[in-house]
C-alpha positions in Angstrom: -30.7 11.4 10.0 -28.4 12.0 7.0 -30.1 12.2 3.6 -29.3 9.3 1.3 -29.9 9.2 -2.4 -29.2 6.5 -5.0 -26.0 8.1 -6.4 -23.9 6.5 -9.1 -21.9 3.3 -9.4 -18.9 5.2 -10.8 -16.4 6.5 -10.1 -15.2 4.2 -7.4 -14.6 5.5 -3.9 -15.8 8.6 -2.1 -16.2 11.5 -4.7 -16.9 15.1 -3.7 -18.7 16.9 -6.4 -19.1 20.3 -4.7 -22.6 19.6 -3.3 -22.2 16.2 -1.7 -20.3 12.9 -1.7 -21.0 9.8 -3.9 -19.8 6.5 -2.3 -19.3 3.5 -4.6 -17.8 0.1 -3.6 -17.4 -3.0 -5.8 -18.3 -6.4 -4.3 -19.7 -9.2 -6.4 -20.5 -11.5 -3.6 -21.6 -9.3 -0.7 -25.3 -9.3 0.5 -25.2 -5.8 2.1 -22.7 -2.9 2.4 -22.9 -0.4 5.3 -21.1 3.0 5.2 -19.8 4.0 8.6 -19.1 7.6 9.4 -16.9 8.7 12.2 -16.2 11.9 14.2 -13.2 14.0 13.5 -10.7 12.0 15.6 -12.0 8.6 14.3 -12.9 7.2 17.6 -16.7 7.3 17.6 -18.9 5.9 14.9 -21.6 8.6 14.3 -23.7 7.1 11.5 -24.2 3.7 9.8 -25.9 3.8 6.5 -26.8 0.8 4.2 -25.8 1.8 0.7 -29.2 1.8 -1.1 -28.3 0.7 -4.6 -26.5 -2.2 -6.2 -25.7 -1.8 -9.9 -23.4 -4.0 -12.0 -21.9 -5.5 -8.7 -21.2 -2.0 -7.3 -22.9 -0.8 -4.1 -23.5 2.9 -4.1 -25.2 5.9 -2.5 -25.0 9.7 -2.5 -25.0 11.8 0.7 -25.7 15.5 0.1 -24.8 16.4 3.7 -21.2 14.9 3.8 -18.2 17.2 3.1 -14.5 16.7 2.5 -12.6 15.8 5.7 -15.3 13.2 6.7 -13.9 10.0 8.1 -15.5 6.8 7.0 -15.1 3.0 6.5 -17.2 0.1 5.4 -18.8 -3.0 6.9 -19.6 -5.7 4.3 -22.1 -8.5 4.9 -22.0 -11.9 3.2 -21.0 -15.5 3.9 -18.1 -16.3 6.1 -17.1 -19.5 4.3 -13.3 -19.7 3.8 -13.6 -23.1 2.1 -15.6 -21.4 -0.7 -13.3 -18.4 -0.8 -15.6 -16.0 1.1 -14.4 -14.2 4.3 -17.1 -11.6 4.9 -17.3 -10.3 8.4 -19.3 -7.2 9.1 -17.7 -6.9 12.5 -14.5 -5.7 10.8 -14.3 -2.1 9.6 -12.8 -2.0 6.1 -10.7 0.5 4.2 -12.2 1.7 0.9 -9.9 0.4 -1.9 -10.4 3.9 -3.6 -9.7 5.9 -0.4 -7.6 9.0 -1.3 -6.3 9.5 2.3 -6.2 7.6 5.6 -6.5 8.9 9.1 -4.5 7.2 11.8 -2.4 4.0 11.9 -3.2 0.4 12.6 -3.0 -0.7 16.2 -2.3 -4.4 16.2 -4.9 -6.4 18.1 -6.5 -9.8 17.6 -9.7 -7.9 16.5 -7.9 -7.0 13.3 -8.3 -10.6 12.1 -11.5 -12.0 10.6 -11.0 -15.3 12.4 -10.6 -16.1 16.1 -6.8 -16.0 16.7 -5.7 -19.0 18.7 -8.8 -21.1 17.8 -8.0 -24.8 17.1 -10.1 -24.3 13.9 -7.7 -21.5 12.8 -9.2 -19.3 10.1 -12.4 -21.3 10.0 -13.7 -19.8 13.2 -15.2 -16.3 12.7 -14.2 -13.5 15.1 -17.1 -11.2 16.1 -15.2 -8.4 17.8 -15.5 -4.9 16.3 -12.2 -3.8 14.8 -13.1 -0.1 14.3 -11.0 1.0 17.3 -7.8 -0.4 15.9 -7.9 0.3 12.1 -7.3 3.6 10.2 -10.3 5.5 8.8 -10.7 6.7 5.2 -10.9 10.4 4.5 -13.2 12.1 2.0 -10.8 14.3 0.0 -11.3 17.2 -2.4 -8.7 16.4 -5.1 -8.7 19.8 -6.7 -5.2 21.3 -7.0 -3.6 24.3 -8.6 -0.7 23.1 -10.7 -0.1 26.3 -12.6 2.2 25.7 -15.5 3.7 22.5 -14.2 5.1 20.4 -17.0 6.7 17.0 -16.8 10.3 17.1 -17.9 9.5 14.5 -20.7 13.2 13.6 -21.0 14.3 11.0 -23.5 15.0 7.6 -22.1 18.5 7.8 -23.4 19.2 10.9 -21.3 17.8 9.6 -18.1 19.7 8.7 -14.9 17.6 7.2 -12.2 18.2 7.6 -8.5 16.5 5.2 -6.2 15.6 6.8 -2.9 13.6 6.5 0.3 11.4 9.4 1.3 12.4 9.2 5.0 15.9 7.9 4.6 17.1 10.8 2.4 16.2 13.5 4.9 15.8 11.9 8.4 19.3 13.0 9.3 19.3 16.4 7.6 19.9 18.6 10.7 19.7 21.7 8.5 16.0 21.0 7.9 13.3 21.8 10.5 12.7 18.7 12.5 9.0 18.5 11.7 9.7 18.0 8.0 12.6 15.5 8.2 11.6 12.2 6.6 8.6 13.7 4.8 7.6 14.8 1.3 8.1 18.4 2.5 11.7 17.5 3.5 12.4 15.9 0.2 11.1 19.0 -1.7 13.4 21.4 0.3 15.7 23.2 -2.1 18.8 22.0 -0.2 17.9 18.4 -0.9 16.9 19.0 -4.5 20.2 20.9 -5.0 22.1 17.7 -4.1 20.3 15.8 -6.8 20.8 18.5 -9.4 24.5 18.9 -8.5 25.0 15.1 -8.8 23.3 15.1 -12.2 20.5 12.6 -11.7 17.2 13.5 -13.3 14.7 10.9 -12.4 13.9 10.2 -8.7 12.5 6.7 -8.1 10.8 6.6 -4.7 10.4 3.4 -2.8 6.8 2.7 -1.9 4.8 5.7 -0.8 1.3 4.2 -1.1 -0.3 3.4 2.3 1.3 0.6 4.2 1.7 -0.6 7.8 4.3 -2.2 9.9 3.7 -5.9 10.1 2.6 -7.3 13.4 5.5 -9.6 13.8 7.9 -6.7 13.2 6.1 -4.4 15.7 6.4 -7.2 18.3 10.2 -7.2 17.7 10.3 -3.4 17.9 11.2 -3.3 14.2 9.4 -1.7 11.3 8.6 -2.2 7.7 11.0 0.5 6.5 10.9 -0.4 2.8 7.1 -0.4 2.6 6.4 -3.4 0.3 3.1 -4.3 1.9 0.6 -1.9 0.4 -2.9 -1.8 1.9 -4.3 1.0 -0.3 -3.4 2.1 -3.9 -4.8 5.6 -3.9 -3.6 7.1 -0.6 -0.2 8.1 0.7 1.5 6.5 3.7 0.7 8.9 6.5 4.2 8.6 8.0 5.7 10.6 5.1 3.4 13.6 5.6 4.4 16.4 7.9 2.0 17.1 10.8 -1.4 18.3 9.5 -0.4 17.8 5.8 -2.3 16.0 3.1 -1.9 15.1 -0.6 -1.0 18.7 -1.4 2.4 18.2 0.3 3.1 15.4 -2.2 2.0 17.5 -5.1 4.2 20.4 -4.0 7.2 18.0 -4.0 6.4 16.8 -7.5 6.1 20.4 -8.7 9.4 21.5 -7.2 11.2 18.4 -8.6 9.8 19.1 -12.0 10.9 22.7 -11.8 14.4 21.3 -11.2 14.1 19.0 -14.2 13.7 15.9 -12.1 11.1 13.3 -12.9 9.2 11.4 -10.1 8.8 7.6 -10.5 6.8 5.6 -7.9 7.8 2.1 -6.9 4.4 0.4 -6.7 3.3 -2.9 -5.3 0.2 -4.1 -7.2 1.1 -7.7 -7.0 0.0 -8.4 -3.4 -1.4 -6.6 -0.4 -0.7 -6.3 3.3 -3.4 -8.8 4.2 -1.1 -11.7 3.7 -2.3 -15.4 3.6 -5.3 -17.0 5.1 -4.0 -16.2 8.6 -3.5 -12.5 7.8 -5.6 -9.6 9.0 -8.9 -8.4 7.4 -8.3 -4.8 6.6 -9.8 -4.1 3.2 -10.0 -6.4 0.1 -10.3 -9.7 2.0 -13.5 -8.5 3.8 -14.9 -6.7 0.8 -14.8 -9.6 -1.7 -11.9 -12.1 -1.1 -12.9 -14.3 -4.0 -12.7 -11.4 -6.5 -9.6 -9.5 -5.3 -7.3 -12.4 -4.8 -6.1 -15.4 -6.9 -7.2 -18.4 -5.0 -5.8 -21.9 -5.0 -7.8 -25.0 -6.1 -8.7 -25.3 -2.5 -10.3 -21.9 -2.2 -9.5 -21.6 1.5 -5.9 -20.8 0.4 -4.2 -18.4 -1.9 -2.3 -18.8 -5.1 0.9 -17.0 -4.0 3.7 -16.1 -6.5 4.9 -13.2 -4.4 6.1 -14.9 -1.2 3.9 -12.4 0.7 0.9 -14.6 1.2 -1.4 -13.6 -1.6 -1.5 -12.4 -5.3 -3.8 -9.7 -6.5 -6.3 -11.1 -9.1 -5.7 -8.9 -12.1 -7.7 -11.2 -14.3 -10.9 -10.0 -12.7 -12.2 -7.0 -14.6 -13.1 -4.9 -11.6 -9.8 -5.5 -9.9 -8.0 -4.7 -13.1 -10.1 -1.5 -13.3 -9.0 -0.5 -9.8 -5.4 -0.9 -10.6 -5.7 1.0 -13.9 -7.7 3.8 -12.1 -5.0 4.0 -9.5 -2.2 4.4 -12.0 -4.1 7.0 -13.9 -4.9 8.9 -10.6 -1.2 9.2 -9.8 -0.4 10.4 -13.4 -3.4 12.7 -13.9 -4.0 14.0 -10.4 -0.5 13.9 -8.9 1.6 14.4 -12.1 4.0 11.5 -11.4 6.1 10.5 -14.5 6.1 6.7 -14.2 6.2 3.6 -12.2 8.5 0.8 -11.2 6.5 -2.4 -10.6 7.6 -4.6 -7.8 7.6 -8.4 -8.7 6.1 -7.5 -12.1 6.1 -11.0 -13.4 3.2 -11.7 -11.1 1.2 -9.1 -12.9 1.8 -10.8 -16.2 0.8 -14.3 -15.1 -2.0 -16.5 -16.3 -1.7 -18.5 -13.1 1.3 -20.9 -13.6 2.9 -19.1 -16.6 4.0 -15.7 -17.7 2.3 -14.2 -20.8 3.6 -10.9 -22.3 0.0 -10.4 -23.5 -1.6 -10.9 -20.1 -4.6 -8.7 -19.5 -2.8 -6.2 -17.3 0.1 -5.7 -19.8 -2.3 -5.4 -22.7 -4.4 -2.8 -20.7 -1.3 -0.7 -20.0 -0.2 -0.9 -23.6 -3.5 0.6 -25.0 -4.2 3.1 -22.2 -3.9 6.7 -23.6 -2.9 8.2 -20.2 -0.3 5.6 -19.3 1.3 5.8 -22.8 3.1 8.9 -21.6 4.3 7.4 -18.4 7.5 5.4 -17.9 6.7 1.7 -17.1 9.5 -0.2 -15.5 9.3 -3.9 -14.5 11.1 -5.8 -11.8 11.0 -8.8 -14.1 10.7 -11.7 -11.6 8.6 -13.2 -8.9 8.6 -16.4 -6.8 6.3 -18.5 -8.8 7.1 -21.1 -11.5 9.3 -19.7 -14.3 9.2 -16.4 -12.5 12.4 -14.9 -13.9 11.3 -13.1 -17.1 14.1 -10.7 -17.8 13.8 -9.5 -21.3 10.3 -10.9 -21.9 8.2 -7.8 -21.1 6.4 -6.3 -24.1 7.6 -3.2 -26.1 7.3 0.0 -24.2 8.5 -1.4 -20.9 11.9 -1.0 -19.4 13.2 -3.7 -17.0 15.5 -3.9 -14.0 18.5 -5.9 -15.3 19.6 -8.1 -12.4 21.9 -10.0 -14.7 23.8 -6.8 -15.4 24.3 -6.3 -11.6 25.6 -9.8 -11.0 27.9 -9.7 -14.0 29.5 -6.4 -13.2 30.1 -7.4 -9.6 31.6 -10.7 -10.6 33.8 -9.2 -13.3 35.3 -6.5 -11.1 35.7 -9.0 -8.2 38.0 -10.9 -10.6 35.9 -14.0 -11.2 36.6 -16.2 -14.3 34.2 -16.8 -17.2 32.8 -13.2 -17.1 34.1 -11.4 -20.1 31.4 -12.2 -22.7 28.6 -11.3 -20.2 30.5 -8.2 -19.3 30.7 -7.1 -22.9 27.0 -7.8 -23.5 26.0 -5.7 -20.4 28.2 -2.8 -21.5 26.4 -2.7 -24.8 22.9 -2.8 -23.4 22.2 -6.6 -23.2 21.1 -7.0 -26.7 20.7 -10.7 -26.3 17.9 -10.0 -23.9 16.2 -6.9 -25.2 16.9 -6.5 -29.0 13.6 -7.8 -30.2 10.1 -6.4 -31.2 11.6 -3.0 -31.8 12.8 -2.5 -28.2 15.6 -0.1 -27.7 18.7 -0.2 -25.6 17.1 2.0 -22.9 14.9 -1.0 -22.0 17.8 -2.3 -19.9 17.8 -0.5 -16.5 21.3 -1.1 -15.4 22.2 -1.1 -11.8 24.9 -2.5 -9.5 23.2 -1.8 -6.2 19.6 -1.2 -5.1 17.6 -1.1 -1.9 17.7 -4.9 -1.8 21.3 -5.9 -1.1 24.6 -4.3 -0.2 25.2 -0.6 -0.7 28.1 0.3 -2.9 30.4 1.0 0.0 29.5 -2.3 1.6 29.9 -4.2 -1.7 33.7 -3.7 -1.3 33.9 -4.0 2.5 32.1 -7.3 3.3 32.5 -10.8 2.0 29.4 -12.0 4.0 26.1 -10.5 5.0 25.7 -9.2 8.6 21.9 -9.1 9.2 21.9 -9.9 12.9 20.0 -6.7 13.7 17.0 -8.2 11.8 16.6 -10.8 14.6 16.4 -13.7 12.1 19.8 -15.3 13.1 21.3 -13.9 9.9 19.3 -16.3 7.8 17.5 -13.6 5.8 18.9 -11.8 2.8 20.9 -13.0 -0.2 23.9 -15.3 0.2 25.0 -14.7 -3.4 26.4 -11.2 -3.0 29.4 -11.3 -5.3 31.1 -8.9 -3.0 34.7 -8.6 -1.8 36.0 -7.0 1.4 39.4 -6.1 -0.2 41.2 -7.9 2.6 39.5 -7.0 5.8 35.8 -7.7 6.8 34.1 -4.4 7.6 35.6 -1.1 8.8 39.3 -0.6 8.7 41.9 2.2 9.1 44.4 0.6 6.7 45.1 3.2 4.1 45.9 0.7 1.3 42.7 -1.2 1.8 40.7 2.0 1.9 42.4 3.2 -1.3 41.5 -0.2 -3.0 37.9 0.1 -1.9 37.7 3.5 -3.3 39.1 2.3 -6.6 36.7 -0.6 -6.7 33.8 1.9 -6.2 35.1 4.0 -9.0 35.5 1.0 -11.3 32.0 -0.3 -11.1 30.4 3.1 -11.0 32.3 4.2 -14.1 31.3 0.9 -15.8 27.6 1.6 -15.0 27.8 5.1 -16.5 29.5 4.2 -19.7 27.2 1.2 -20.4 24.4 1.5 -23.0 21.0 1.4 -21.4 19.4 3.4 -18.5 21.6 3.7 -15.4 20.2 3.7 -11.9 22.1 4.8 -8.7 21.1 3.9 -5.2 20.6 6.7 -2.7 23.7 7.5 -0.8 26.1 5.4 -2.9 27.6 8.7 -4.1 28.6 9.6 -0.6 29.6 6.3 0.9 26.4 5.2 2.7 26.9 2.0 4.6 24.4 -0.4 6.2 27.2 -2.1 8.2 27.0 -5.2 6.1 23.3 -5.7 6.3 22.0 -6.7 2.9 18.3 -6.9 3.8 17.7 -3.8 5.9 13.9 -3.8 5.2 13.0 -3.6 8.9 15.6 -1.0 10.0 13.9 2.3 10.4 17.0 3.9 11.9 20.4 5.3 11.2 21.4 2.1 9.5 19.3 3.2 6.5 19.2 7.0 6.9 21.7 9.1 4.9 24.4 10.4 7.2 24.8 13.8 5.8 27.0 15.1 8.6 29.5 12.2 8.3 30.7 12.8 4.7 34.5 12.7 4.9 37.1 13.6 2.3 37.1 10.2 0.7 33.4 10.2 0.2 33.3 13.8 -1.0 36.0 12.9 -3.6 33.8 10.0 -4.7 30.8 12.3 -5.0 32.9 14.5 -7.4 33.9 11.4 -9.4 30.3 10.2 -9.8 29.2 13.7 -10.7 32.0 13.9 -13.3 31.0 10.5 -14.7 27.4 11.5 -15.1 28.5 14.7 -16.9 30.7 12.7 -19.3 27.8 10.4 -20.0 25.6 13.4 -20.9 28.3 15.0 -22.9 29.0 12.0 -25.1 25.9 10.9 -27.0 27.8 7.7 -28.1 27.3 6.4 -24.6 23.5 6.9 -24.9 22.5 5.4 -28.2 18.8 4.2 -28.6 19.7 1.5 -31.0 21.8 -1.6 -30.1 25.4 -1.6 -31.4 26.3 -4.7 -33.4 29.5 -3.6 -35.2 27.6 -2.0 -38.1 29.4 0.4 -40.5 29.0 4.1 -39.7 30.8 5.6 -42.7 32.0 4.8 -46.2 35.5 3.9 -44.9 34.3 0.8 -43.2 34.4 2.2 -39.7 32.2 0.1 -37.4 30.2 1.5 -34.5 31.8 -1.0 -32.0 35.1 -2.9 -32.0 36.5 -5.0 -29.2 40.3 -5.3 -28.7 42.8 -7.5 -27.0 45.7 -5.9 -25.0 48.0 -6.6 -27.9 45.9 -4.3 -30.1 44.4 -7.1 -32.2 40.6 -7.5 -32.5 38.9 -10.0 -30.2 38.2 -13.3 -31.9 36.3 -16.4 -30.8 39.4 -17.8 -29.0 39.8 -14.6 -27.1 36.2 -14.6 -26.0 36.4 -18.2 -25.1 39.3 -17.7 -22.7 37.6 -18.0 -19.3 40.5 -16.4 -17.5 40.5 -13.2 -19.6 39.9 -10.1 -17.6 41.2 -7.3 -19.8 39.6 -5.8 -22.9 39.3 -2.7 -24.9 36.1 -1.3 -26.4 36.1 1.3 -29.3 32.9 3.2 -29.9 32.6 5.1 -33.2 30.1 7.6 -34.5 30.7 10.1 -37.3 31.5 12.8 -34.8 32.7 10.8 -31.8 35.3 8.3 -31.0 35.7 6.8 -27.5 38.0 4.1 -26.2 37.3 2.2 -22.9 40.0 0.0 -21.5 39.2 -2.3 -18.5 41.6 -4.4 -16.5 40.1 -6.6 -13.7 43.4 -8.4 -13.0 45.2 -7.3 -9.8 48.4 -6.6 -11.8 49.0 -3.9 -14.4 48.8 -4.7 -18.1 50.3 -3.0 -21.2 47.7 -2.2 -23.8 48.4 -1.3 -27.4 45.9 1.4 -28.5 44.1 1.3 -31.8 44.4 4.1 -34.3 42.4 7.2 -34.0 41.0 9.6 -36.6 42.7 12.5 -34.8 46.0 10.7 -34.5 46.0 10.7 -30.7 43.9 9.8 -27.7 43.0 12.1 -24.8 42.4 10.5 -21.3 39.1 11.6 -19.9 38.6 9.1 -17.1 41.1 7.2 -15.0 39.7 5.1 -12.1 43.1 4.3 -10.8 43.7 7.9 -9.8 40.0 9.1 -9.7 40.7 11.8 -12.4 38.0 13.1 -14.6 39.1 15.2 -17.6 42.8 15.6 -16.4 44.5 18.4 -18.3 47.0 17.7 -21.1 47.0 13.9 -20.7 47.2 12.6 -24.2 48.6 9.5 -25.8 49.6 8.9 -29.4 47.5 6.6 -31.4 48.8 3.0 -31.7 51.1 3.6 -28.7 51.3 1.2 -25.8 50.0 2.4 -22.5 50.3 0.9 -19.0 46.8 0.0 -17.7 46.8 -0.3 -13.9 45.5 -3.4 -12.2 41.8 -3.2 -11.3 41.2 0.0 -13.2 39.2 1.5 -16.1 40.7 4.0 -18.5 38.6 6.0 -20.9 40.0 8.0 -23.8 38.6 10.3 -26.4 39.7 10.6 -30.1 37.1 12.7 -31.9 35.3 14.2 -29.0 32.2 15.6 -30.6 
């Protein structure tokens, strides 16, 4: 018999204090909570202990004889009454919401579900089979770590370049790494991988979800997988698939330390808006069986869920204990694991008061006042699937936001669509119409042209239509509004003219991204031509469609890598491309020089009639600071256009970027001020007067 003492209601989860383990689990509506201990392989339940105390809706107990490494789970008793919002079922072994590690993976079986699968009463008929043999077990963890002198880079927002990456995808095909660490945190922390990021010039690695998730049953039955990982089941533990054999949280911490040593921040893509338990017909793995009515937002008919995520449920951040769990989780990753920030999936759901978004919602207010999270980067994906879900520009001060309008505008402009020029100009200057309020800075706009969701950069200029047949949904899934162009041939081609045009289009949009005010984000592999063969929703493809093909980098893609690296270097060299404040044509000296001026091809300033010309696709942008003067000329027409240059304080302009040729800092290429220069069709030319 194990000794059991009252213990403490806080902190949540299983906490090793050097002498024993305290267990604490919140459930407002349970009638009894049993702690189940398992043997070292998780197959046999060795002890079942009723937690002896219930304080402030927290069940708790202290076990002096338990040590780190112990496997455990919970069985929670209470009413099984879906119509009242309660789905307690003590036959189901449940994952501790505060578990710091999981042992094993889910094995899909009807016993995973709290109701009798196939019953004519659907979720109203309780299932009494024990699920312990098919669900993962929690692990008691000693969180102590030796960090040495690890220091976050603490880089200014204006100097940050994000790189969105997938832990497995970035190393799964690195044949120069030991096979056992490919696709893991250990592989990502290998110096050869970090060197690629450093050489490219990115300095903030945004990792797609790494918190514990599982492959959905319907995907497993199709022999597919949840590659992206946007169905979290636990907010404190890592997905076991990204750990090398026998490794634990220390492997993640070593990765963070090595990236910090290289000057690279670590940002986690997190999914606090919904969980892997889905709708009323989903499995009972954790929250649903612990206290369904507290953890989830329920519809007026409490049997069903108020779903703004499209994933079956919405986490109830209005409940103080649920909010506490999310805040504890965020602080855990910052304080214990030294991550530098978070990108919040479907963040509009987290700012909702049911049917409307509120920038002063409880979660957003809690983040704003939290002393730990004040030093972390907070980035919103500012939309969800609920009413008025698109909230771009409406998050509170201190937040940055993925700017989907920027992506769509830049794609349309370079594709040659009409009616794009004013939106193009706004995006290049940081989308002030969206973000210039409440003291927000230009870095609040996270600019991107590609992300995990959609075409890669290579596919953007190789496909007119999505090709998602491999997802086994008859090509119905994924976006139809891609704003892409195949440059004349759908998919792969050997035509040298089309390949050259595709390369130029890649350079055009990448150069635009890296000269725009705001915070740029690149997608993993875009710099070396990664393709998904036209699949724009490769969420279920855990295979070479998604993995970076390091051995297949040819001359064209190597040349593009050098171009991207050069563009990032130019961005970092010229502070005028990284201003914190928004540029509105204000004077910068006593001579009347303005910080930004837009020009027509004839050298005259843009006027209302010029901006109103829906067919206009060529424009010049002059950026001025006391010690810098940059001119950016863009031509989205297919034909060349002569452009009369404005005057320069130095009397001449030096070309530093030419997307028509791919040149960065070509030697001795200068043009006299006020001269007329030919601007190639579908190209961007960047020139420097006073170069700082």
